[in-house]
C-alpha positions in Angstrom: 0.0 0.3 -0.2 1.2 3.6 -0.9 2.5 5.5 2.0 -1.3 7.6 3.9 -1.8 9.8 5.8 -1.1 9.7 9.6 -4.0 12.0 10.9 -7.7 12.1 9.7 -8.5 15.5 8.3 -12.4 14.9 9.1 -11.6 15.0 12.5 -7.9 14.6 13.2 -8.2 11.2 14.4 -5.2 8.6 14.1 -5.4 6.2 10.6 -4.3 3.4 9.5 -4.0 1.5 7.2 -6.6 -1.8 6.3 -8.8 -3.4 4.2 -12.2 -1.6 3.2 -15.2 -2.1 1.7 -15.6 0.5 -1.2 -19.2 0.3 -2.6 -19.1 2.0 -6.4 -22.8 3.1 -7.5 -23.3 3.8 -11.6 -26.2 4.2 -12.1 -28.4 0.9 -11.9 -25.5 -0.6 -11.4 -22.7 -1.1 -8.2 -19.5 -3.3 -7.6 -18.7 -3.8 -3.9 -14.8 -4.0 -3.8 -12.6 -5.0 -1.0 -9.4 -1.8 -0.9 -6.3 -1.1 0.7 -6.9 2.8 2.3 -6.8 4.6 5.9 -9.2 4.3 8.1 -9.2 6.8 10.7 -10.1 5.0 14.2 -12.0 8.0 15.7 -14.6 9.3 13.0 -14.5 6.2 10.6 -13.7 7.7 7.5 -12.1 6.1 4.9 -8.2 7.4 2.8 -7.7 6.4 -0.2 -4.2 6.8 -2.3 -4.5 7.9 -5.6 -3.8 4.8 -7.3 -7.1 3.1 -5.8 -8.5 6.6 -6.7 -7.8 6.4 -10.2 -8.9 2.2 -10.2 -12.9 3.3 -8.9 -12.7 6.4 -11.7 -12.6 2.9 -13.7 -14.1 0.7 -12.8 -16.6 3.8 -12.7 -16.5 4.1 -16.6 -16.5 0.6 -17.2 -20.2 0.5 -15.4 -21.7 3.6 -17.2 -23.3 1.8 -20.5 -26.3 4.5 -21.2 -27.1 2.0 -24.2 -28.6 -1.2 -21.8 -32.1 -1.8 -22.2 -33.6 -2.1 -18.8 -37.0 -3.2 -20.3 -35.0 -7.0 -22.1 -32.8 -6.8 -18.9 -36.0 -7.0 -16.7 -38.5 -9.9 -19.1 -35.0 -11.8 -19.0 -35.3 -11.6 -15.4 -39.0 -11.7 -14.5 -38.8 -15.5 -16.9 -34.7 -16.8 -15.7 -37.3 -18.5 -13.3 -38.7 -20.3 -15.5 -38.5 -24.1 -16.7 -39.0 -23.2 -20.0 -36.8 -20.6 -20.8 -32.9 -20.4 -21.6 -30.8 -18.4 -22.9 -27.2 -17.7 -24.1 -24.8 -15.2 -23.6 -24.7 -14.2 -26.7 -28.4 -13.1 -26.6 -28.4 -11.8 -23.3 -25.6 -9.1 -25.6 -27.3 -8.6 -27.7 -31.1 -8.3 -26.3 -29.9 -5.5 -23.4 -26.6 -4.2 -25.0 -24.4 -5.4 -21.8 -20.9 -4.3 -22.8 -19.4 -6.8 -20.1 -19.4 -9.3 -17.8 -16.9 -11.3 -16.0 -16.9 -13.3 -13.4 -13.5 -13.7 -13.5 -12.8 -17.3 -13.0 -15.5 -18.9 -16.2 -15.8 -16.3 -18.8 -15.7 -12.4 -20.3 -17.7 -10.9 -22.6 -15.6 -7.6 -23.8 -17.2 -4.2 -24.4 -17.2 -3.8 -28.3 
C-alpha cells in the first residue's frame, strides 16, 4: 500500500492502513470492492491512495452504459426462474446491449 496520511483530515484522529469495502455506484449497477485504505480509528473516515482513486474511477466508467436496455433486462429477469427459459450469453448481450461481463473465473464478454 502506498504511503497514507497519519492524521484524519475530518477529525484529526489516527489513521491506520486496513482493508475496507468500497461501494461503487454507476446508475443501476454497483460493485463492492475490498481495497486498501487508511481508516480513521476515531470517526471511521476512509482515505484512499491516488492509485486506488484511479482504479475506482476506471471501474465506474466501465459500469456506465447509456445504451443498456433495462426493459429487456426486466423481461429476462422475470422469466429466468421458469423451466422453459433459456438464454445464451450472446442473446443476453444482444437483447440488453450489455457491454461486459466478468465473473472472475469462467468467462468474459468484452466491450464492443
